[in-house]
ZAPALO-666496 format. One line per field, with one value per residue (C-alpha): x, y, z; chain. Coordinates in pm, whole numbers, plus 50000, padded with zeros to 5 digits. Layout:
N
x <- X, ...
y <- Y, ...
z <- Z, ...
unit <- A, ...
REM end
This chain:
69
x <- 50000, 50140, 50056, 50064, 50184, 50012, 49680, 49730, 49814, 49508, 49278, 49442, 49375, 49009, 48961, 49174, 48907, 48701, 48960, 49051, 48925, 48886, 48683, 48471, 48388, 48289, 47929, 47779, 47791, 48161, 48238, 48049, 48241, 48571, 48493, 48398, 48713, 48927, 48759, 48810, 49176, 49232, 49077, 49271, 49597, 49511, 49496, 49144, 48934, 48583, 48421, 48620, 48544, 48172, 48187, 48356, 48100, 47818, 47981, 48011, 47640, 47538, 47751, 47599, 47247, 47326, 47470, 47152, 46930
y <- 50000, 50335, 50654, 50968, 51248, 51511, 51329, 51310, 51681, 51763, 51572, 51738, 52077, 51982, 51885, 52173, 52413, 52317, 52484, 52780, 53103, 53282, 52992, 52963, 53335, 53335, 53321, 52981, 53077, 53162, 52838, 52644, 52821, 52755, 52386, 52367, 52552, 52318, 52010, 52153, 52224, 51868, 51727, 51962, 51863, 51495, 51426, 51287, 51123, 51217, 50993, 51150, 51496, 51417, 51301, 51623, 51832, 51637, 51689, 52062, 52075, 51885, 52110, 52417, 52287, 52213, 52560, 52722, 52543
z <- 50000, 49894, 50076, 49868, 50096, 49880, 49923, 50299, 50312, 50102, 50338, 50637, 50475, 50424, 50788, 50917, 50793, 51097, 51323, 51101, 51266, 50931, 50792, 51106, 51106, 50738, 50620, 50539, 50170, 50191, 50375, 50107, 49830, 50010, 50038, 49669, 49564, 49770, 49621, 49270, 49347, 49469, 49151, 48921, 49091, 49045, 49417, 49399, 49129, 49016, 49277, 49560, 49423, 49416, 49779, 49888, 49697, 49862, 50201, 50129, 50038, 50349, 50573, 50408, 50464, 50830, 50883, 50754, 51006
unit <- A, A, A, A, A, A, A, A, A, A, A, A, A, A, A, A, A, A, A, A, A, A, A, A, A, A, A, A, A, A, A, A, A, A, A, A, A, A, A, A, A, A, A, A, A, A, A, A, A, A, A, A, A, A, A, A, A, A, A, A, A, A, A, A, A, A, A, A, A
REM end
């Protein structure tokens, strides 16, 4: 099993958003856009495939919906 350090760093960046003061203080719309941009960046850099990208986009949508409640 090979671990791609860039993939690990990308996932760490995704989950680190939860503790980022600038991200936390942003509007739900801005947080959603940040998540989408990060997912797009990961896919463009070849760190994730289309299935992984779709999962991150779905997670971004679900988080956005939760934040609006």
